[in-house]
N, C-alpha and C positions, 0 to 999 in steps of 0.2 A: 504493500500500500504506500503510495507516494505522499509527500508532504501536502500536496494540494488536496488529496483525498481526506487526510486527517483534518485539515482546516475546514473542509466543506461539511464534515459531520461533527464539528466541534460542539454545537449545541446538544447533540445527543450524547456525546462523550461526557460533557459537564453534568448533564442530568443524571447519567448513570453513576458518575463519580460522586455526586451529591448523595445519592441513595446509599452507596457504600460507606461514605464518610459518616453519614448519620448513624448507620448501623454500628460502625466501629466506635463512635462516640458513646452510643448507648451501652455498649459492652464495657467501656471504661467507667462511665459514671452516668447515672440517670439525672437529667436536669431538663425540665420541660422547656424553659425559656431558651436555653442554649441550643437544643435540637431545633426548636422553632426558628431561631435566628440563622442557624447553619443551613437549614433547608431553604429558607427565604433567600438568603444570600446566593446559594447555589442556583436556584431557579432564576434569580435576577441576572446572574452571570451568564446563564444559558441563553436567556433572551438577548442580553447584550452581545453575545458572541455571534448572533445572526448577521451582524455587519461583516464580521470576518468571513463567515460562510458565504455570504453573498458575493464577496470579491473572488472567491474560488469557484463559484458556480457560473454556468451550469456544468455539472460533472456527473458522470455515471461511476458510482463507487461499487466496484465488482458488478456482479449480475443482479444484486439484490436491492440496491438503493439508488435512487436518482435524486440528486440535489439540484433543484432549479427554482425559479421564481414561485412556482405553484407550491411545491413542498415547503419552501421556507416561509411562505405566507401563513400556511396553516400550522406549521411547527411553532412559529412565534405566537399565534393565537392560542394554541393548546397550552404552551408553557406559561403564557401570561395568565390564562384562566386558572391554571394550577397554583400560581403564585397568589392570586386573589383568594383562592380557597384556603391556602395556608394562613393568610391574614385573618380570614373569618374563623378558622378552626381554633386558633390560639385561645381566644376568649371563651369559645364554646367548650373546649376541653379542660379549661381551668377548673370547672366545677365537677369534673368526673373523678370518681374515686379509683377507678381502674388505672392501671399503668397506661400512660398516654403517648410516650415517646415513639413507639413503633408505628404510630399512625402516619407520621411524616414521611419516612422512607417508603411506606406503602403507597402513599399519595403520589410521591415523586416517581415511583416505578410505573404507576398507572398512566401518568402523563407521558413517561418515556415510551411505553408500549403504544400509546395513541400516536405519538410523534413518529415512531418507526413506521406505523401503517401509512401515515401521510406521505412518507418518502419512499414507500415500497414500490418497486418496479417488477416484482416477482411474487408469485403466490407464496413462496417459502418465507420470504421476509414479512409479507403481510400476515401469514399465519403465526409466525413467531411473535410479532408485535401484538397480535390479537390475544394470544395466550398469556403473554406478560400482563396485558391489561386485565384479562378476565380473572386470572389468579389473584392479582392485587385487589380487584374489586370484590371478589368473594371474601377475602380476609377483612376488607374495610367494612363491608355490609354487616358481617357478623362480629365486628370489632368489640361491641359491647356484649361480651359473651354471657353476662348474667341476665340479659334481657331476652326473654323467650321470643318476642317478636323479631328481634334482630337475628337470632339464630335461625328462626324459621325462614326469614327472608334470605339469609345467606345460603341455606340449603336449597331453597327454590331456585335461586340464581345459579348455584353450582350445577344442579341437575339440568336446567334448561341450557346453560352455557355448554355443558358437555354434549347435549343432544345437538345443538346448533353447530358445534365444532365437528361433530361426526358427519353431519350433512356437508359441511364445507370440505372436509378432507376427502370424503367419497366423491364429491363433485370434482375436486381437483384431480383425483386419480383418473376419473373418466375423461376429463379434458386432456390429461397427459397421454392417456391411451390412444386418443384420436389424433392429437396434434403433435405429440412428442416434445412439447415445451410447456413451461409454466411461466415464461416471461410475458408480462401483460402486453408490452408493445408488439411482440411477435404474434401473440394470439389475436390482438386487434387487427393486425395486418392481414392475417389469414381470413378472419371473418369478414373483413371489408373487401376481400377480393371478389366477392359475388357468388362464390360457390356455397357459402354458408356451412354451418356445422351439420354433421350427420346425426343419426339417431342417438349414438352414444354421446356426441357433443351436446345435443339438446338436453339429454338426461343430466349431464354434468352441469350445464348452465342452470337448469332448474333446481338442482340440489344446492348449488352455490347461492342462488336467489333465496331459497328457503333459509339457509344459514345466515345470510346477511340480513334478511327480514327479521329474524329473531334478535340479532344483535342491535338492530335499529329500533326494535319494538314497534314496527308498523303493522297495520291490520293486514292479514289475520294472525300475525305472529306476536301480538302485543300482550298476551294474557298475563305474563309475569310482571310487567312494569308497575301497575298500581300497587300490588302487594309488596314488591321490593322497595318501591319509593316509601311506602308507609312504614315498613319495618326498619329501613336504614335510618341512620342519623341524618339530620338536615344537611350537613356539609357533604356527606357521601351521596345523598340524593341529588344534590346540585352537581356533583362530579359525574354521575350517571347521565344526567340530562344534557350535559354540555360536552365535556372532554371525551367521554367514552364513545358517544354517538358520532362525534365529528371524525374520530379516527377511522370509523368504519365507512362513513359516507365519502370521505375525500378520495380514497383510491377508486371508488366507483366512477367518479367523474373522470379520472385519468384513464380508466379502462374503456369507458364508453366513447371517449373522444375520437379514436381512430375509426370507429365504425360508421359506415355510410348508411343511408336509409334502407337500402336493399338488404344489407347484412344484419341490421338490428331491428327490423320492423316487428318481429315477434317479441323481442325483449321489450321494446317500447310499449307495446300493447299491454303486456303483463305489468310493467311498472306504472303505466297509466291507471290501470284498475286498482293497483295497490295504493297509489297516491290518492285517488278519489275516495276509496274506502277509508283510508286513514284520516283524511280531512273530515269526512262525514261522521264516522263512528267516534273518532277522538273527541270532537266537539259535542256530539249528542250525549255520550256517556259522561262527559265532564259536567253536564247540567245536573246530574243526580247526586253529585258528591258534596258531602258536608265536611270531609277531611281535606285540608288544603294540599297536603302532599299527594294524595290520590288525584285531586283535581289537576295539579300541575303535571302529574304523570300523563293524564289523558291529553292535556294541553300540549305536552311535548310530542305525543303521538301525532296530533294534528299538525304541529309545526313541521315535523319531518315529512308529512304528506305535502305541505306547501313546498318544501325544499325539493321534493322529488319532481315537481313541475319544472324547476330550473334544470334538474338532471336530465329529464327527457327532452327539454328544449335544446340543450347542447349548444355548441358553438361559443364564440366570445361573449355573446349576450347572456347565455345561461351560466357560464362560468363566473362572469362579473356579478350577476344577480345573486348567485349562490354565495360568493365571497362576502358581499355586503350583508346578505341575510345572516350569515354566520356571525359576523361582527355584532350586528344588532341583537341577534338572539342570545349570544353569549352575554353581552352586557345586560340585557333585560333579565334573563334568567338568573344571573348571578346577583343582580340587585334585589329581585323578589325573594330568592332563597336567602340572600344576605339578611334581609329583615327578619325572616323566619329564624335564622341562626342566632341573630342578636337577641331575639326574644326567648330563645330556648336555652337549655343548659341545666346543669344540676340534676339531671335525670328526668326533666320535664321538657316536653316538646310542645311548642305553641303551634299545633298542627290542625286544629279545628277552625273552621271559618268563624264560629262563634267566639273563639278566643280573641279575635280582632275587633270585636264590637266595641266601639268607643275609643279605638286606638288614637284617633286624632285629638282626643281630649286629654289623653294621658301622655303620649309621646308624639307631639306634632311633627317633629323632624323625621321620625320613622314613618309616620303616615304619609308625609310628603314623598319620601323615597318610594314607598309601596305604591302610591298613586301613579307616579311617573312610570314605574315598572309595569303595572297592570294595564295602564293605557297603551303602553307599547306592545304588550302581549296581545291585547285586543285589536291592535291595528287602528287606533283612533287617529284621524288626521293630525298633522303636526307632531308626530311621534316617530321614533326610530323604526318601530315595528310597522307603521303604516307605509313608510317609504320602502322598507324591505319587501313587503308584500307587493307593493306597486312595481318595483323593479322585476320581481319574479313573474308577476302577471304580464308585464310588458314583454319579457323574454318568451313566455308561453304563447302569447298572442302572435308575436312575430314569427315563431316557429310553427304556427298553425295548430297548436294543441288546444283546441276549443273546449273539449270535454273537461279536461283538468282545469282550464282557466275559469270556466263557469263554476265548477265545484269549489274553487278557491274563494270566489266572491260569495257564494251561498254559505259556505262553511264559516267564513269570517263573520258574516252577519249573525250566525248562531253563537259564535264565540263571544260576541259582545255581551250577551246576557250574563254568563257566569262570571266573567271578569268584573263587570260592573256590579254584580251582586256582592262581591267581596268589598268593593268600595262603599256600597250602601252600609254594610256593617261597620266599616272603618269610621265613617263619619256620623254614625248614629250615636246619640247621647247615651252615656252609661245609665242603665236602669230603665231603658225605654223598651224592654222586651215585651213582645206580645204574649198573651196567655197561652201556655203550652209550648212556647218557643224554647229551644234548647239553650241552656245556660253555658256560657264558656268559662274558661279559666284565665282571667286576665293575668298577664305576667307581672310579677312583683317588682321586677327591675329590668332595666334594659341599658344598652350602651356600656357594658362593663369593659369592653376592650377598645382601646384607642386605635389599634390596628384595624379592627372591624369597622369602626366608624369612619376611618380614613378611606377604606376601600369602598364603603357605601357612598361617600361624598364623591369620589372619583368616578364611580360608575354612573351616578346621577348626572354629573357634568357631561360625561360621554353621551348619555342618552339624550340630554337636552340639546347638545351640539349636533348630533346626528338628526334630530327631529327638525332643527331649524336650517342646518346647512348640510344636507345629505350629498349634494352633488360632488364636492371635492373628493370625498372618500370613494364614491362610486366610480368617478372618472379615473382616479388613481388605480383602483383595482382593475378597471377595464384595460388600462394601458399595461398594467402588470401582467394580467392574464392573456392579453393580446399577443404576447410573445410566444405563447404556446398553442393557442386555439385558432 
């Protein structure tokens, strides 16, 4: 491996080294703040090293990784989101009685696995990154081993992760049997040649789609998501909603890019149906939820249905729309989950919608952050989420994907109800419950962590800026992705 190769994968090397350094430090002496600072510094250095990697890119590092503008953009987004989650997690874990230090290297490893998938140019590297992410997530979900709900969620995720990995591996084996290669670019070239896959190839592609569907938790492979979100701690649920799903989605865009309309028409029809079903069922099922984490799980399912519209649109427009959507979705989800995290801790989770009744009268600054986040999730005009959906819709209409485009508009209208229902509870005066209405558990304190408060303030500013001035970022992403698509 040359010096240029090492420099190009420097962000991944620093993230891996941070995990090892944290584990070594834990073995020497347990100290929550020291491990927190070490992990945060390592992730910050990893994000900072993207400038070095960019100077060495584009570069193919062995057969497994490709470091280019596309992979560096999403690697930076994933590592930055992991750093924000570390900031949120410090205050949350302060009230935990169990040993807390191992949480940080596990979170760092999960981000590393997702970043490896973002740079994968081969099914082998994709699968290695996926398993690194999955094993780390299983441990994080069941991290509170004294809580039965956490252990149950961890076991559910472990079983379904194993099943989905089995589909992926079998599908890869069938693809290899027909084409003799697992390199994504080579496969894309063969499928785009016009001959199309044979029976074995279609079976392999179908199994891979099933495996990816489980990992993304899109309909009809979404059954595990609400239970796992509810059983996991709030920071881990935020990790699943953002970092873990991005790592799976990003290589799909790279894989579909070389395929022309003739070679991918069957795939696009299947993904279109999955997108429409995810938008519809994700929003409809969210209407019934009284648990905020389950509601956000269904909202996440719907949002990745929206993202699939950018995926099937393809081309520079679809890639740019997906890039902007990820930035807006990450900032929005982290802001909403951040409020949940700040209000939770000490063994209690502020996870019921009723828990937020009267929040504006107790903690106005948290209510303001939550309002900005929920309006963005709902796609209200002059919000980051609105422009994210608008750009995706524009890419879909331009590519002629009418069914999915109509579904996005209809599903977004449904999503307005349950997001605004939370805001009604937030701004209702305390003690104004209707007869028979479920009583919540108002948090006794909030804002215990300066790190968490700083992260919330930064995310709110990002959301407000993207809601008022979305064009500069979108055009920058379009120019960035235009080099590849």
